[in-house]
Backbone and ligand atoms as CSV (ligand in chain L), in Angstrom:
chain,resi,resn,atom,element,x,y,z
A,1,MET,N,N,0.842,-1.196,0.000
A,1,MET,CA,C,0.000,0.000,0.000
A,1,MET,C,C,0.874,1.242,0.000
A,2,SER,N,N,0.677,2.101,-0.958
A,2,SER,CA,C,1.525,3.272,-1.057
A,2,SER,C,C,0.967,4.435,-0.248
A,3,GLY,N,N,-0.361,4.448,0.003
A,3,GLY,CA,C,-0.961,5.587,0.663
A,3,GLY,C,C,-1.115,6.769,-0.269
A,4,LYS,N,N,-0.718,6.605,-1.510
A,4,LYS,CA,C,-0.785,7.729,-2.438
A,4,LYS,C,C,-1.982,7.626,-3.384
A,5,SER,N,N,-2.693,6.493,-3.315
A,5,SER,CA,C,-3.858,6.400,-4.186
A,5,SER,C,C,-4.948,7.299,-3.618
A,6,GLY,N,N,-6.011,7.493,-4.368
A,6,GLY,CA,C,-7.071,8.349,-3.897
A,6,GLY,C,C,-7.756,8.982,-5.068
A,7,PRO,N,N,-8.561,10.010,-4.809
A,7,PRO,CA,C,-9.296,10.623,-5.902
A,7,PRO,C,C,-8.336,11.147,-6.964
A,8,ALA,N,N,-8.778,11.106,-8.216
A,8,ALA,CA,C,-7.972,11.638,-9.302
A,8,ALA,C,C,-7.656,13.102,-9.018
A,9,LYS,N,N,-6.474,13.499,-9.350
A,9,LYS,CA,C,-6.071,14.883,-9.098
A,9,LYS,C,C,-6.659,15.810,-10.156
A,10,TRP,N,N,-6.879,17.045,-9.766
A,10,TRP,CA,C,-7.332,18.088,-10.680
A,10,TRP,C,C,-6.328,18.197,-11.811
A,11,GLN,N,N,-6.833,18.246,-13.020
A,11,GLN,CA,C,-5.981,18.164,-14.204
A,11,GLN,C,C,-5.398,19.501,-14.627
A,12,GLY,N,N,-5.548,20.531,-13.810
A,12,GLY,CA,C,-5.034,21.828,-14.204
A,12,GLY,C,C,-6.107,22.637,-14.904
A,13,PRO,N,N,-5.748,23.832,-15.361
A,13,PRO,CA,C,-6.753,24.710,-15.951
A,13,PRO,C,C,-7.461,24.028,-17.112
A,14,ARG,N,N,-8.725,24.219,-17.197
A,14,ARG,CA,C,-9.511,23.585,-18.243
A,14,ARG,C,C,-10.775,24.438,-18.359
A,15,HIS,N,N,-11.343,24.397,-19.528
A,15,HIS,CA,C,-12.550,25.189,-19.746
A,15,HIS,C,C,-13.673,24.682,-18.843
A,16,VAL,N,N,-14.233,25.558,-18.055
A,16,VAL,CA,C,-15.362,25.190,-17.193
A,16,VAL,C,C,-16.644,25.646,-17.883
A,17,PRO,N,N,-17.582,24.709,-18.095
A,17,PRO,CA,C,-18.814,25.077,-18.802
A,17,PRO,C,C,-19.644,26.073,-18.002
A,18,ALA,N,N,-20.503,26.788,-18.693
A,18,ALA,CA,C,-21.451,27.666,-18.012
A,18,ALA,C,C,-22.456,26.801,-17.250
A,19,THR,N,N,-22.926,27.308,-16.104
A,19,THR,CA,C,-23.939,26.592,-15.333
A,19,THR,C,C,-25.147,26.303,-16.216
A,20,GLY,N,N,-25.614,25.053,-16.167
A,20,GLY,CA,C,-26.766,24.664,-16.960
A,20,GLY,C,C,-26.414,24.004,-18.284
A,21,THR,N,N,-25.120,24.068,-18.674
A,21,THR,CA,C,-24.699,23.412,-19.918
A,21,THR,C,C,-24.946,21.909,-19.831
A,22,LEU,N,N,-25.480,21.333,-20.884
A,22,LEU,CA,C,-25.720,19.889,-20.900
A,22,LEU,C,C,-24.444,19.172,-21.307
A,23,VAL,N,N,-23.999,18.253,-20.464
A,23,VAL,CA,C,-22.769,17.496,-20.719
A,23,VAL,C,C,-23.046,16.011,-20.478
A,24,VAL,N,N,-22.056,15.177,-20.846
A,24,VAL,CA,C,-22.202,13.721,-20.733
A,24,VAL,C,C,-21.022,13.196,-19.927
A,25,ASP,N,N,-21.294,12.304,-18.956
A,25,ASP,CA,C,-20.197,11.758,-18.154
A,25,ASP,C,C,-19.673,10.455,-18.766
A,26,ALA,N,N,-18.717,9.821,-18.087
A,26,ALA,CA,C,-18.053,8.628,-18.626
A,26,ALA,C,C,-19.031,7.473,-18.810
A,27,ARG,N,N,-20.130,7.465,-18.047
A,27,ARG,CA,C,-21.128,6.391,-18.170
A,27,ARG,C,C,-22.266,6.776,-19.100
A,28,ASN,N,N,-22.006,7.847,-19.885
A,28,ASN,CA,C,-22.964,8.284,-20.896
A,28,ASN,C,C,-24.263,8.832,-20.291
A,29,ARG,N,N,-24.160,9.326,-19.066
A,29,ARG,CA,C,-25.325,9.960,-18.449
A,29,ARG,C,C,-25.289,11.454,-18.764
A,30,VAL,N,N,-26.399,11.988,-19.226
A,30,VAL,CA,C,-26.483,13.406,-19.543
A,30,VAL,C,C,-26.871,14.169,-18.277
A,31,GLY,N,N,-26.199,15.272,-18.026
A,31,GLY,CA,C,-26.536,16.099,-16.869
A,31,GLY,C,C,-26.283,17.564,-17.144
A,32,GLU,N,N,-26.864,18.396,-16.288
A,32,GLU,CA,C,-26.611,19.835,-16.357
A,32,GLU,C,C,-25.398,20.151,-15.504
A,33,PHE,N,N,-24.446,20.881,-16.055
A,33,PHE,CA,C,-23.305,21.308,-15.261
A,33,PHE,C,C,-23.779,22.285,-14.194
A,34,ARG,N,N,-23.420,22.015,-12.914
A,34,ARG,CA,C,-23.872,22.873,-11.813
A,34,ARG,C,C,-22.735,23.668,-11.168
A,35,GLY,N,N,-21.513,23.131,-11.211
A,35,GLY,CA,C,-20.428,23.859,-10.572
A,35,GLY,C,C,-19.201,22.978,-10.403
A,36,ALA,N,N,-18.089,23.591,-10.007
A,36,ALA,CA,C,-16.833,22.883,-9.790
A,36,ALA,C,C,-16.426,23.076,-8.344
A,37,GLU,N,N,-15.863,22.009,-7.751
A,37,GLU,CA,C,-15.474,22.100,-6.351
A,37,GLU,C,C,-14.399,21.067,-6.080
A,38,CYS,N,N,-13.284,21.507,-5.557
A,38,CYS,CA,C,-12.253,20.582,-5.083
A,38,CYS,C,C,-11.810,19.623,-6.201
A,39,GLY,N,N,-11.683,20.115,-7.404
A,39,GLY,CA,C,-11.200,19.276,-8.490
A,39,GLY,C,C,-12.256,18.422,-9.151
A,40,TYR,N,N,-13.479,18.480,-8.671
A,40,TYR,CA,C,-14.560,17.715,-9.294
A,40,TYR,C,C,-15.579,18.670,-9.901
A,41,TRP,N,N,-16.328,18.140,-10.852
A,41,TRP,CA,C,-17.476,18.867,-11.360
A,41,TRP,C,C,-18.735,18.182,-10.852
A,42,TYR,N,N,-19.809,18.963,-10.727
A,42,TYR,CA,C,-21.080,18.441,-10.236
A,42,TYR,C,C,-22.147,18.607,-11.318
A,43,LEU,N,N,-22.813,17.502,-11.612
A,43,LEU,CA,C,-23.857,17.490,-12.632
A,43,LEU,C,C,-25.181,17.158,-11.967
A,44,ARG,N,N,-26.257,17.687,-12.548
A,44,ARG,CA,C,-27.578,17.406,-12.010
A,44,ARG,C,C,-28.407,16.731,-13.092
A,45,PRO,N,N,-29.215,15.749,-12.703
A,45,PRO,CA,C,-30.091,15.123,-13.705
A,45,PRO,C,C,-30.935,16.189,-14.402
A,46,VAL,N,N,-31.183,16.007,-15.694
A,46,VAL,CA,C,-31.930,17.024,-16.434
A,46,VAL,C,C,-33.348,17.177,-15.907
A,47,THR,N,N,-33.864,16.134,-15.243
A,47,THR,CA,C,-35.215,16.234,-14.687
A,47,THR,C,C,-35.192,16.699,-13.235
A,48,GLY,N,N,-34.054,17.203,-12.769
A,48,GLY,CA,C,-33.951,17.713,-11.408
A,48,GLY,C,C,-33.466,16.642,-10.457
A,49,GLY,N,N,-33.190,17.026,-9.228
A,49,GLY,CA,C,-32.744,16.056,-8.229
A,49,GLY,C,C,-31.341,16.356,-7.751
A,50,ILE,N,N,-30.763,15.337,-7.131
A,50,ILE,CA,C,-29.491,15.505,-6.429
A,50,ILE,C,C,-28.323,15.447,-7.420
A,51,GLU,N,N,-27.385,16.365,-7.246
A,51,GLU,CA,C,-26.195,16.401,-8.091
A,51,GLU,C,C,-25.322,15.161,-7.885
A,52,TRP,N,N,-24.556,14.801,-8.930
A,52,TRP,CA,C,-23.530,13.785,-8.750
A,52,TRP,C,C,-22.194,14.349,-9.186
A,53,GLN,N,N,-21.138,13.667,-8.748
A,53,GLN,CA,C,-19.776,14.174,-8.897
A,53,GLN,C,C,-19.071,13.460,-10.036
A,54,VAL,N,N,-18.346,14.193,-10.862
A,54,VAL,CA,C,-17.598,13.585,-11.961
A,54,VAL,C,C,-16.199,14.175,-12.017
A,55,THR,N,N,-15.285,13.441,-12.662
A,55,THR,CA,C,-13.939,13.941,-12.917
A,55,THR,C,C,-13.985,14.771,-14.204
A,56,PRO,N,N,-13.485,16.015,-14.166
A,56,PRO,CA,C,-13.630,16.886,-15.337
A,56,PRO,C,C,-13.138,16.241,-16.641
A,57,GLY,N,N,-12.031,15.481,-16.589
A,57,GLY,CA,C,-11.484,14.897,-17.794
A,57,GLY,C,C,-12.402,13.894,-18.477
A,58,GLU,N,N,-13.397,13.371,-17.759
A,58,GLU,CA,C,-14.290,12.363,-18.326
A,58,GLU,C,C,-15.534,12.980,-18.953
A,59,VAL,N,N,-15.661,14.291,-18.804
A,59,VAL,CA,C,-16.892,14.944,-19.252
A,59,VAL,C,C,-16.724,15.465,-20.670
A,60,ARG,N,N,-17.741,15.265,-21.488
A,60,ARG,CA,C,-17.723,15.833,-22.836
A,60,ARG,C,C,-19.064,16.522,-23.102
A,61,PRO,N,N,-19.074,17.416,-24.075
A,61,PRO,CA,C,-20.340,18.102,-24.353
A,61,PRO,C,C,-21.386,17.121,-24.862
A,62,ALA,N,N,-22.637,17.384,-24.564
A,62,ALA,CA,C,-23.718,16.558,-25.095
A,62,ALA,C,C,-23.836,16.800,-26.597
A,63,SER,N,N,-24.132,15.734,-27.338
A,63,SER,CA,C,-24.338,15.861,-28.783
A,63,SER,C,C,-25.707,16.507,-29.024
A,64,PRO,N,N,-25.938,17.033,-30.231
A,64,PRO,CA,C,-27.263,17.613,-30.513
A,64,PRO,C,C,-28.390,16.627,-30.223
A,65,ALA,N,N,-28.189,15.338,-30.565
A,65,ALA,CA,C,-29.243,14.341,-30.324
A,65,ALA,C,C,-29.477,14.152,-28.823
A,66,GLN,N,N,-28.367,14.110,-28.038
A,66,GLN,CA,C,-28.508,13.946,-26.581
A,66,GLN,C,C,-29.183,15.166,-25.959
A,67,ARG,N,N,-28.848,16.361,-26.515
A,67,ARG,CA,C,-29.487,17.578,-25.979
A,67,ARG,C,C,-30.988,17.551,-26.237
A,68,LEU,N,N,-31.352,17.120,-27.447
A,68,LEU,CA,C,-32.772,17.060,-27.800
A,68,LEU,C,C,-33.503,16.082,-26.881
A,69,GLN,N,N,-32.862,14.897,-26.674
A,69,GLN,CA,C,-33.455,13.861,-25.809
A,69,GLN,C,C,-33.631,14.401,-24.378
A,70,ALA,N,N,-32.601,15.126,-23.900
A,70,ALA,CA,C,-32.653,15.672,-22.541
A,70,ALA,C,C,-33.755,16.713,-22.424
A,71,GLU,N,N,-33.861,17.569,-23.429
A,71,GLU,CA,C,-34.919,18.599,-23.403
A,71,GLU,C,C,-36.304,17.943,-23.389
A,72,THR,N,N,-36.434,16.857,-24.161
A,72,THR,CA,C,-37.713,16.142,-24.204
A,72,THR,C,C,-38.027,15.525,-22.847
A,73,ALA,N,N,-37.009,14.892,-22.224
A,73,ALA,CA,C,-37.200,14.277,-20.905
A,73,ALA,C,C,-37.589,15.338,-19.881
A,74,ARG,N,N,-36.944,16.505,-19.996
A,74,ARG,CA,C,-37.226,17.577,-19.035
A,74,ARG,C,C,-38.660,18.087,-19.223
A,75,ALA,N,N,-39.058,18.255,-20.486
A,75,ALA,CA,C,-40.417,18.736,-20.757
A,75,ALA,C,C,-41.448,17.721,-20.277
A,76,ASP,N,N,-41.160,16.423,-20.495
A,76,ASP,CA,C,-42.085,15.374,-20.036
A,76,ASP,C,C,-42.215,15.399,-18.523
A,77,ALA,N,N,-41.060,15.507,-17.834
A,77,ALA,CA,C,-41.071,15.510,-16.372
A,77,ALA,C,C,-41.842,16.723,-15.864
A,78,ARG,N,N,-41.632,17.864,-16.539
A,78,ARG,CA,C,-42.314,19.083,-16.104
A,78,ARG,C,C,-43.823,18.920,-16.266
A,79,SER,N,N,-44.234,18.318,-17.394
A,79,SER,CA,C,-45.683,18.186,-17.636
A,79,SER,C,C,-46.303,17.194,-16.662
A,80,ARG,N,N,-45.504,16.254,-16.143
A,80,ARG,CA,C,-46.026,15.306,-15.149
A,80,ARG,C,C,-45.832,15.831,-13.730
A,81,GLY,N,N,-45.243,17.026,-13.602
A,81,GLY,CA,C,-45.029,17.609,-12.283
A,81,GLY,C,C,-43.929,16.938,-11.486
A,82,GLU,N,N,-43.009,16.288,-12.192
A,82,GLU,CA,C,-41.966,15.536,-11.487
A,82,GLU,C,C,-40.655,16.291,-11.365
A,83,LEU,N,N,-40.608,17.486,-11.950
A,83,LEU,CA,C,-39.335,18.207,-11.950
A,83,LEU,C,C,-38.908,18.551,-10.528
A,84,LEU,N,N,-37.614,18.534,-10.278
A,84,LEU,CA,C,-37.039,18.880,-8.983
A,84,LEU,C,C,-37.409,17.855,-7.914
A,85,ARG,N,N,-36.674,16.775,-7.883
A,85,ARG,CA,C,-36.912,15.779,-6.847
A,85,ARG,C,C,-36.113,16.052,-5.585
A,86,SER,N,N,-35.375,17.196,-5.564
A,86,SER,CA,C,-34.726,17.580,-4.317
A,86,SER,C,C,-35.822,17.819,-3.282
A,87,PRO,N,N,-35.432,17.758,-1.971
A,87,PRO,CA,C,-36.465,18.017,-0.962
A,87,PRO,C,C,-37.119,19.367,-1.218
A,88,THR,N,N,-38.396,19.380,-1.409
A,88,THR,CA,C,-39.117,20.618,-1.739
A,88,THR,C,C,-40.287,20.788,-0.784
A,89,ARG,N,N,-40.445,21.984,-0.243
A,89,ARG,CA,C,-41.583,22.281,0.619
A,89,ARG,C,C,-42.211,23.573,0.136
A,90,ARG,N,N,-43.482,23.707,0.403
A,90,ARG,CA,C,-44.172,24.913,-0.029
A,90,ARG,C,C,-44.472,25.776,1.176
A,91,PHE,N,N,-43.942,26.982,1.185
A,91,PHE,CA,C,-44.221,27.933,2.256
A,91,PHE,C,C,-44.657,29.242,1.627
A,92,ALA,N,N,-45.648,29.881,2.174
A,92,ALA,CA,C,-46.022,31.244,1.780
A,92,ALA,C,C,-46.129,31.383,0.270
A,93,PHE,N,N,-46.726,30.382,-0.369
A,93,PHE,CA,C,-47.022,30.441,-1.797
A,93,PHE,C,C,-45.792,30.382,-2.696
A,94,PHE,N,N,-44.637,30.050,-2.158
A,94,PHE,CA,C,-43.473,29.794,-2.989
A,94,PHE,C,C,-43.041,28.357,-2.758
A,95,ASN,N,N,-42.485,27.742,-3.798
A,95,ASN,CA,C,-41.854,26.436,-3.614
A,95,ASN,C,C,-40.395,26.655,-3.248
A,96,TRP,N,N,-39.994,26.075,-2.152
A,96,TRP,CA,C,-38.608,26.196,-1.728
A,96,TRP,C,C,-37.929,24.846,-1.896
A,97,THR,N,N,-36.739,24.875,-2.440
A,97,THR,CA,C,-35.962,23.658,-2.625
A,97,THR,C,C,-34.629,23.823,-1.897
A,98,LEU,N,N,-34.257,22.792,-1.183
A,98,LEU,CA,C,-32.987,22.817,-0.460
A,98,LEU,C,C,-31.967,22.038,-1.265
A,99,ARG,N,N,-30.813,22.674,-1.571
A,99,ARG,CA,C,-29.798,21.966,-2.356
A,99,ARG,C,C,-28.413,22.416,-1.915
A,100,PRO,N,N,-27.389,21.590,-2.168
A,100,PRO,CA,C,-26.021,22.027,-1.874
A,100,PRO,C,C,-25.719,23.308,-2.648
A,101,ASP,N,N,-25.072,24.260,-1.972
A,101,ASP,CA,C,-24.775,25.556,-2.584
A,101,ASP,C,C,-23.444,25.470,-3.311
A,102,LEU,N,N,-23.509,25.409,-4.639
A,102,LEU,CA,C,-22.292,25.277,-5.445
A,102,LEU,C,C,-21.916,26.596,-6.106
A,103,ASP,N,N,-22.586,27.677,-5.732
A,103,ASP,CA,C,-22.239,28.962,-6.336
A,103,ASP,C,C,-20.812,29.340,-5.968
A,104,SER,N,N,-20.198,30.155,-6.855
A,104,SER,CA,C,-18.781,30.465,-6.655
A,104,SER,C,C,-18.553,31.272,-5.385
A,105,ASP,N,N,-19.574,32.006,-4.906
A,105,ASP,CA,C,-19.351,32.801,-3.697
A,105,ASP,C,C,-19.800,32.071,-2.429
A,106,ALA,N,N,-20.231,30.804,-2.558
A,106,ALA,CA,C,-20.602,30.029,-1.368
A,106,ALA,C,C,-19.339,29.640,-0.604
A,107,SER,N,N,-19.482,29.447,0.706
A,107,SER,CA,C,-18.319,28.968,1.446
A,107,SER,C,C,-18.007,27.544,0.977
A,108,PRO,N,N,-16.729,27.156,0.958
A,108,PRO,CA,C,-16.374,25.843,0.407
A,108,PRO,C,C,-16.800,24.707,1.337
A,109,THR,N,N,-16.998,23.530,0.752
A,109,THR,CA,C,-17.176,22.323,1.551
A,109,THR,C,C,-15.825,21.989,2.172
A,110,THR,N,N,-15.826,21.684,3.471
A,110,THR,CA,C,-14.555,21.376,4.132
A,110,THR,C,C,-14.649,20.046,4.877
A,111,TYR,N,N,-13.505,19.428,5.076
A,111,TYR,CA,C,-13.411,18.086,5.640
A,111,TYR,C,C,-12.408,18.091,6.795
A,112,VAL,N,N,-12.772,17.375,7.856
A,112,VAL,CA,C,-11.885,17.223,9.018
A,112,VAL,C,C,-11.959,15.763,9.465
A,113,PHE,N,N,-10.841,15.184,9.826
A,113,PHE,CA,C,-10.823,13.867,10.455
A,113,PHE,C,C,-10.524,14.045,11.937
A,114,ARG,N,N,-11.220,13.252,12.774
A,114,ARG,CA,C,-10.947,13.264,14.217
A,114,ARG,C,C,-10.673,11.837,14.657
A,115,CYS,N,N,-9.676,11.662,15.490
A,115,CYS,CA,C,-9.337,10.330,15.998
A,115,CYS,C,C,-10.307,9.964,17.116
A,116,LEU,N,N,-11.012,8.825,16.939
A,116,LEU,CA,C,-12.014,8.378,17.921
A,116,LEU,C,C,-11.448,7.363,18.911
A,117,THR,N,N,-10.195,6.987,18.720
A,117,THR,CA,C,-9.619,5.917,19.531
A,117,THR,C,C,-9.621,6.295,21.013
A,118,LEU,N,N,-10.002,5.331,21.853
A,118,LEU,CA,C,-9.993,5.588,23.292
A,118,LEU,C,C,-8.588,5.367,23.840
A,119,LYS,N,N,-8.146,6.300,24.668
A,119,LYS,CA,C,-6.841,6.180,25.313
A,119,LYS,C,C,-6.968,5.277,26.546
A,120,ASP,N,N,-5.846,5.067,27.228
A,120,ASP,CA,C,-5.839,4.174,28.392
A,120,ASP,C,C,-6.839,4.614,29.455
A,121,ASP,N,N,-7.045,5.923,29.592
A,121,ASP,CA,C,-7.990,6.410,30.611
A,121,ASP,C,C,-9.423,6.489,30.077
A,122,ASP,N,N,-9.689,5.806,28.923
A,122,ASP,CA,C,-11.040,5.715,28.348
A,122,ASP,C,C,-11.581,7.034,27.813
A,123,THR,N,N,-10.734,8.038,27.636
A,123,THR,CA,C,-11.191,9.258,26.976
A,123,THR,C,C,-10.749,9.219,25.515
A,124,GLU,N,N,-11.499,9.914,24.686
A,124,GLU,CA,C,-11.209,9.927,23.253
A,124,GLU,C,C,-9.908,10.680,22.979
A,125,CYS,N,N,-9.111,10.140,22.082
A,125,CYS,CA,C,-7.882,10.836,21.673
A,125,CYS,C,C,-8.221,12.229,21.155
A,126,ALA,N,N,-9.227,12.306,20.251
A,126,ALA,CA,C,-9.775,13.579,19.778
A,126,ALA,C,C,-8.792,14.441,19.008
A,127,ALA,N,N,-7.640,13.888,18.613
A,127,ALA,CA,C,-6.744,14.652,17.741
A,127,ALA,C,C,-7.471,14.918,16.429
A,128,THR,N,N,-7.325,16.108,15.858
A,128,THR,CA,C,-8.030,16.431,14.615
A,128,THR,C,C,-7.056,16.887,13.544
A,129,SER,N,N,-7.423,16.585,12.311
A,129,SER,CA,C,-6.635,17.037,11.164
A,129,SER,C,C,-6.908,18.519,10.926
A,130,PRO,N,N,-6.049,19.196,10.164
A,130,PRO,CA,C,-6.415,20.545,9.719
A,130,PRO,C,C,-7.666,20.461,8.851
A,131,ARG,N,N,-8.520,21.488,8.898
A,131,ARG,CA,C,-9.705,21.533,8.042
A,131,ARG,C,C,-9.257,21.772,6.605
A,132,SER,N,N,-9.769,20.970,5.679
A,132,SER,CA,C,-9.292,21.047,4.300
A,132,SER,C,C,-10.459,21.058,3.325
A,133,GLU,N,N,-10.254,21.692,2.175
A,133,GLU,CA,C,-11.277,21.685,1.131
A,133,GLU,C,C,-11.181,20.439,0.256
A,134,CYS,N,N,-10.151,19.614,0.466
A,134,CYS,CA,C,-10.003,18.378,-0.304
A,134,CYS,C,C,-10.065,17.185,0.645
A,135,PRO,N,N,-10.988,16.234,0.416
A,135,PRO,CA,C,-11.175,15.134,1.367
A,135,PRO,C,C,-9.948,14.256,1.532
A,136,SER,N,N,-9.057,14.226,0.540
A,136,SER,CA,C,-7.906,13.325,0.655
A,136,SER,C,C,-6.878,13.833,1.670
A,137,GLU,N,N,-6.862,15.133,1.955
A,137,GLU,CA,C,-5.841,15.655,2.875
A,137,GLU,C,C,-6.040,15.174,4.311
A,138,PRO,N,N,-7.287,15.225,4.847
A,138,PRO,CA,C,-7.478,14.663,6.192
A,138,PRO,C,C,-7.186,13.158,6.246
A,139,GLN,N,N,-7.420,12.449,5.134
A,139,GLN,CA,C,-7.113,11.014,5.109
A,139,GLN,C,C,-5.608,10.797,5.215
A,140,THR,N,N,-4.849,11.647,4.515
A,140,THR,CA,C,-3.390,11.567,4.611
A,140,THR,C,C,-2.946,11.844,6.050
A,141,TRP,N,N,-3.614,12.819,6.700
A,141,TRP,CA,C,-3.311,13.121,8.101
A,141,TRP,C,C,-3.547,11.883,8.972
A,142,ALA,N,N,-4.637,11.134,8.704
A,142,ALA,CA,C,-4.953,9.960,9.523
A,142,ALA,C,C,-3.836,8.910,9.441
A,143,PHE,N,N,-3.284,8.725,8.239
A,143,PHE,CA,C,-2.170,7.770,8.108
A,143,PHE,C,C,-0.968,8.232,8.935
A,144,ALA,N,N,-0.687,9.534,8.879
A,144,ALA,CA,C,0.445,10.065,9.647
A,144,ALA,C,C,0.187,9.914,11.142
A,145,HIS,N,N,-1.091,10.150,11.552
A,145,HIS,CA,C,-1.435,10.042,12.975
A,145,HIS,C,C,-1.270,8.598,13.449
A,146,MET,N,N,-1.671,7.636,12.590
A,146,MET,CA,C,-1.553,6.237,12.998
A,146,MET,C,C,-0.088,5.789,13.054
A,147,ARG,N,N,0.737,6.358,12.165
A,147,ARG,CA,C,2.162,6.025,12.242
A,147,ARG,C,C,2.736,6.465,13.580
A,148,GLU,N,N,2.264,7.626,14.073
A,148,GLU,CA,C,2.754,8.164,15.327
A,148,GLU,C,C,2.157,7.425,16.530
A,149,HIS,N,N,0.886,6.987,16.379
A,149,HIS,CA,C,0.169,6.300,17.459
A,149,HIS,C,C,-0.406,5.010,16.892
A,150,PRO,N,N,0.401,3.943,16.842
A,150,PRO,CA,C,0.027,2.738,16.090
A,150,PRO,C,C,-1.326,2.122,16.454
A,151,GLY,N,N,-1.854,2.310,17.665
A,151,GLY,CA,C,-3.148,1.712,18.004
A,151,GLY,C,C,-4.339,2.554,17.565
A,152,HIS,N,N,-4.092,3.716,16.988
A,152,HIS,CA,C,-5.196,4.645,16.719
A,152,HIS,C,C,-5.772,4.402,15.330
A,153,THR,N,N,-6.798,3.531,15.294
A,153,THR,CA,C,-7.328,3.069,14.011
A,153,THR,C,C,-8.771,3.505,13.778
A,154,SER,N,N,-9.353,4.297,14.676
A,154,SER,CA,C,-10.766,4.675,14.566
A,154,SER,C,C,-10.893,6.187,14.341
A,155,TYR,N,N,-11.612,6.571,13.280
A,155,TYR,CA,C,-11.699,7.993,12.942
A,155,TYR,C,C,-13.131,8.366,12.575
A,156,ALA,N,N,-13.433,9.644,12.718
A,156,ALA,CA,C,-14.696,10.185,12.202
A,156,ALA,C,C,-14.357,11.287,11.212
A,157,GLU,N,N,-15.125,11.352,10.136
A,157,GLU,CA,C,-14.964,12.442,9.178
A,157,GLU,C,C,-16.113,13.422,9.381
A,158,GLU,N,N,-15.776,14.680,9.561
A,158,GLU,CA,C,-16.800,15.721,9.655
A,158,GLU,C,C,-16.758,16.527,8.367
A,159,ILE,N,N,-17.929,16.673,7.759
A,159,ILE,CA,C,-18.032,17.421,6.500
A,159,ILE,C,C,-18.906,18.634,6.740
A,160,GLU,N,N,-18.385,19.803,6.410
A,160,GLU,CA,C,-19.214,20.999,6.467
A,160,GLU,C,C,-19.511,21.434,5.041
A,161,ARG,N,N,-20.791,21.342,4.661
A,161,ARG,CA,C,-21.186,21.598,3.274
A,161,ARG,C,C,-22.237,22.697,3.262
A,162,PRO,N,N,-21.985,23.773,2.520
A,162,PRO,CA,C,-23.004,24.817,2.467
A,162,PRO,C,C,-24.208,24.379,1.646
A,163,TRP,N,N,-25.391,24.634,2.181
A,163,TRP,CA,C,-26.639,24.363,1.462
A,163,TRP,C,C,-27.379,25.680,1.332
A,164,VAL,N,N,-28.265,25.738,0.364
A,164,VAL,CA,C,-29.005,26.973,0.153
A,164,VAL,C,C,-30.460,26.628,-0.150
A,165,MET,N,N,-31.368,27.469,0.345
A,165,MET,CA,C,-32.773,27.357,-0.020
A,165,MET,C,C,-32.984,28.120,-1.325
A,166,TRP,N,N,-33.617,27.464,-2.251
A,166,TRP,CA,C,-33.804,28.008,-3.586
A,166,TRP,C,C,-35.281,28.277,-3.767
A,167,ARG,N,N,-35.653,29.520,-4.026
A,167,ARG,CA,C,-37.071,29.863,-4.129
A,167,ARG,C,C,-37.542,29.751,-5.573
A,168,GLY,N,N,-38.561,28.953,-5.784
A,168,GLY,CA,C,-39.100,28.783,-7.118
A,168,GLY,C,C,-40.118,29.865,-7.457
A,169,ASP,N,N,-40.865,29.628,-8.485
A,169,ASP,CA,C,-41.860,30.594,-8.933
A,169,ASP,C,C,-43.001,30.676,-7.932
A,170,PRO,N,N,-43.651,31.816,-7.849
A,170,PRO,CA,C,-44.871,31.892,-7.032
A,170,PRO,C,C,-45.884,30.885,-7.561
A,171,THR,N,N,-46.654,30.289,-6.661
A,171,THR,CA,C,-47.624,29.275,-7.100
A,171,THR,C,C,-49.033,29.832,-6.971
L,1,ZN,ZN,ZN,-5.388,9.349,18.072
């Protein structure tokens, strides 16, 4: 085990699509580009719902036929009232949707590892990694912590992810 494996590294500067651009991932799934974060891009199903994460190098633009198919699927979903499967509640005559905030001015998602191992006196070690915007960095910290304290094999990952309420059209 090298300890160097992990998520693919950011490939350097690359054209970032405009939000809403229809693209295709490595598994040929069409999605709307929603934003970039920590070396990954986030796509959303064309019929709404939860974003998924892709490696930028695997993404290609949707072909005209795929765009047409996606537009048709979106129109069908809209006519059946299925659009936006994210958690949605109706308050004060607006539809509100809660989703991860991927806007460029949102605070970044951050990751921390904490050692859960109990010490001889039955208290938690509680050593924590530096807070990082890349999940692999706290994992690297955990390996270093275990090298220093060989019995410390139990960890918790804390993720702080900004979410935003999105107000839809008046109903
Ligand atoms: Zn520890």
